[in-house]
C-alpha positions as CSV (number, residue, x, y, z in Angstrom):
1,X,-10.7,8.2,15.1
2,X,-14.3,7.3,14.3
3,X,-15.8,4.5,12.3
4,X,-15.6,6.6,9.1
5,X,-11.8,6.3,9.1
6,X,-9.8,4.2,6.7
7,X,-6.8,2.1,7.6
8,X,-4.2,2.6,4.8
9,X,-1.4,0.1,5.0
10,X,1.7,0.4,2.8
11,X,3.5,-2.9,2.5
12,X,7.3,-3.3,2.6
13,X,10.2,-4.8,4.5
14,X,11.6,-3.0,7.6
15,X,15.0,-1.3,7.9
16,X,17.1,1.0,5.8
17,X,18.6,-1.8,3.7
18,X,15.2,-2.4,2.1
19,X,13.8,1.2,2.0
20,X,14.6,1.8,-1.7
21,X,13.6,-1.6,-3.0
22,X,10.7,-2.1,-5.5
23,X,9.0,-4.3,-2.9
24,X,8.8,-1.3,-0.6
25,X,6.8,1.0,-2.9
26,X,3.7,0.5,-0.8
27,X,5.5,2.0,2.2
28,X,6.8,4.8,0.0
29,X,3.2,5.7,-0.9
30,X,2.2,5.8,2.7
31,X,5.2,8.1,3.4
32,X,4.0,10.4,0.6
33,X,0.6,10.5,2.2
34,X,2.3,11.3,5.5
35,X,4.2,14.2,4.0
36,X,1.0,15.6,2.6
37,X,-0.7,15.6,6.0
38,X,2.4,16.4,8.2
39,X,1.8,13.0,9.8
40,X,3.7,12.0,13.0
41,X,4.2,8.3,12.9
42,X,4.5,6.5,16.2
43,X,5.2,2.9,17.2
44,X,2.0,0.9,17.7
45,X,1.5,-2.2,19.8
46,X,0.3,-4.0,16.7
47,X,3.9,-4.0,15.5
48,X,3.5,-1.1,13.1
49,X,4.3,2.5,12.7
50,X,1.0,4.5,12.7
51,X,-0.2,8.1,12.2
52,X,-3.8,9.2,12.6
53,X,-4.4,12.0,10.1
54,X,-7.2,14.2,8.8
55,X,-6.9,15.2,5.2
56,X,-9.2,17.0,2.8
57,X,-10.1,13.5,1.5
58,X,-11.1,12.2,5.0
59,X,-9.8,10.5,8.1
60,X,-7.0,8.0,7.6
61,X,-4.9,5.8,9.8
62,X,-1.6,5.5,7.9
63,X,0.4,2.5,8.7
64,X,3.6,0.5,7.8
65,X,4.3,-2.8,9.4
66,X,7.5,-3.4,11.4
67,X,7.5,-7.0,10.1
68,X,8.8,-8.5,6.9
69,X,6.4,-8.5,3.9
70,X,5.3,-12.1,4.3
71,X,4.3,-11.5,7.9
72,X,2.1,-8.4,7.3
73,X,-1.1,-10.1,8.3
74,X,-0.7,-10.0,12.1
75,X,-0.1,-6.2,12.3
76,X,-2.9,-5.5,9.8
77,X,-5.4,-7.7,11.7
78,X,-4.2,-6.1,15.0
79,X,-4.8,-2.6,13.7
80,X,-8.2,-3.4,12.3
81,X,-9.2,-4.8,15.7
82,X,-7.6,-1.9,17.7
83,X,-9.5,0.7,15.6
84,X,-12.7,-1.4,15.4
85,X,-12.7,-1.3,11.6
86,X,-13.9,-4.0,9.3
87,X,-12.0,-5.1,6.2
88,X,-14.3,-2.9,4.0
89,X,-12.4,0.1,5.6
90,X,-8.9,-1.3,4.7
91,X,-6.8,-0.1,1.8
92,X,-3.5,-2.0,1.2
93,X,-0.9,-0.4,-1.0
94,X,1.6,-2.8,-2.6
95,X,3.9,-3.5,-5.5
96,X,2.6,-5.4,-8.5
97,X,4.8,-7.3,-11.0
98,X,1.9,-7.8,-13.4
99,X,1.3,-4.1,-13.9
100,X,3.8,-2.0,-16.0
101,X,6.0,0.4,-14.1
102,X,4.5,3.8,-13.7
103,X,0.9,2.5,-13.6
104,X,-1.6,2.3,-10.7
105,X,-4.6,-0.1,-10.6
106,X,-7.3,-0.3,-8.0
107,X,-9.4,-3.3,-7.1
108,X,-11.6,-4.9,-4.4
109,X,-11.0,-8.4,-3.3
110,X,-9.5,-11.4,-5.1
111,X,-6.7,-13.7,-4.2
112,X,-3.1,-13.0,-3.4
113,X,-1.9,-13.2,-7.0
114,X,1.5,-14.6,-5.9
115,X,2.1,-11.7,-3.4
116,X,3.1,-13.1,-0.1
117,X,2.2,-10.0,1.9
118,X,-1.3,-10.0,0.5
119,X,-1.5,-13.8,1.1
120,X,-0.6,-13.3,4.8
121,X,-3.1,-10.4,5.2
122,X,-5.9,-12.6,3.7
123,X,-5.1,-15.4,6.1
124,X,-4.9,-13.1,9.2
125,X,-8.0,-11.0,8.4
126,X,-10.0,-14.0,7.2
127,X,-11.1,-12.5,3.9
128,X,-9.6,-11.0,0.7
129,X,-12.4,-8.5,0.5
130,X,-10.4,-5.3,1.0
131,X,-9.2,-2.6,-1.4
132,X,-5.8,-2.9,-3.0
133,X,-3.9,-0.1,-4.6
134,X,-1.5,-2.0,-6.9
135,X,1.5,0.0,-7.8
136,X,3.1,-1.3,-11.0
137,X,6.8,-2.2,-10.9
138,X,6.8,-4.3,-14.1
139,X,8.3,-7.7,-14.8
140,X,12.0,-8.5,-14.3
141,X,14.1,-8.1,-17.4
142,X,15.3,-11.3,-19.3
143,X,15.5,-14.3,-17.0
144,X,16.0,-12.4,-13.8
145,X,14.3,-14.1,-10.8
146,X,11.2,-12.2,-9.6
147,X,12.2,-12.5,-6.0
148,X,15.6,-10.9,-6.7
149,X,13.9,-8.2,-8.9
150,X,11.5,-7.0,-6.2
151,X,14.3,-6.9,-3.6
152,X,16.4,-4.6,-5.8
153,X,16.4,-0.8,-6.2
154,X,14.6,1.0,-9.0
155,X,16.8,1.7,-12.0
156,X,18.1,5.2,-12.6
157,X,15.5,5.7,-15.3
158,X,12.7,4.5,-13.0
159,X,14.0,6.7,-10.2
160,X,13.3,9.8,-12.4
161,X,9.6,8.8,-12.7
162,X,9.2,7.4,-9.2
163,X,8.1,10.6,-7.5
164,X,5.2,10.9,-10.1
165,X,4.3,7.2,-9.5
166,X,4.2,7.7,-5.7
167,X,2.1,10.9,-6.1
168,X,-0.4,9.1,-8.5
169,X,-0.8,6.2,-6.0
170,X,-1.2,8.6,-3.1
171,X,-3.8,10.5,-5.2
172,X,-5.6,7.2,-5.8
173,X,-5.7,6.4,-2.0
174,X,-7.2,9.9,-1.4
175,X,-9.7,9.4,-4.1
176,X,-10.9,6.1,-2.6
177,X,-11.2,7.7,0.8
178,X,-13.0,10.8,-0.5
179,X,-15.2,9.4,-3.2
180,X,-15.2,5.6,-3.0
181,X,-13.6,2.8,-5.1
182,X,-15.8,3.0,-8.2
183,X,-15.2,6.7,-8.7
184,X,-11.5,6.3,-8.1
185,X,-11.3,3.5,-10.6
186,X,-13.0,5.6,-13.2
187,X,-10.5,8.3,-12.7
188,X,-7.3,6.2,-12.5
189,X,-8.2,3.5,-15.0
190,X,-9.3,5.8,-17.8
191,X,-6.8,6.5,-20.6
192,X,-5.2,9.9,-20.2
């Protein structure tokens, strides 16, 4: 992989017990990108599962950490160092409570916004100046605790729309890699 590659990390928690949770939607998006490129994920010494792929959009290193969400920073920093990439070549895909379900928003930089995975990555990488693909999961209903909500499965209604949401988020990643953030934002933030 050359310096024009992008490190695309999908956040989630490890193991089959977490696989379908809202908090793992970032990993689901990376899995979708992997399917599109016939990726072969392998265990990496940075404590992550990694696949180096070439797609029509460009070169990507797809990754999911083997750590819990709040310890994502170490593997991400390790992968950046291993591939000799700066944070400007990092795209982190993660769940976002403050965006309605079935929406995708893209941004560069900022704080963690209450997201522990993002907080740990900022601490480990030393900057928040990386691209985030924020996949909307919506707010918990009623008085449900946010922590319990993100660690629950999507509702049966949400599961019907989930494949489209994952495809949209994967399309957004490919648009960033192919055309840059500004162009991707214009495409994905415009009203349909």
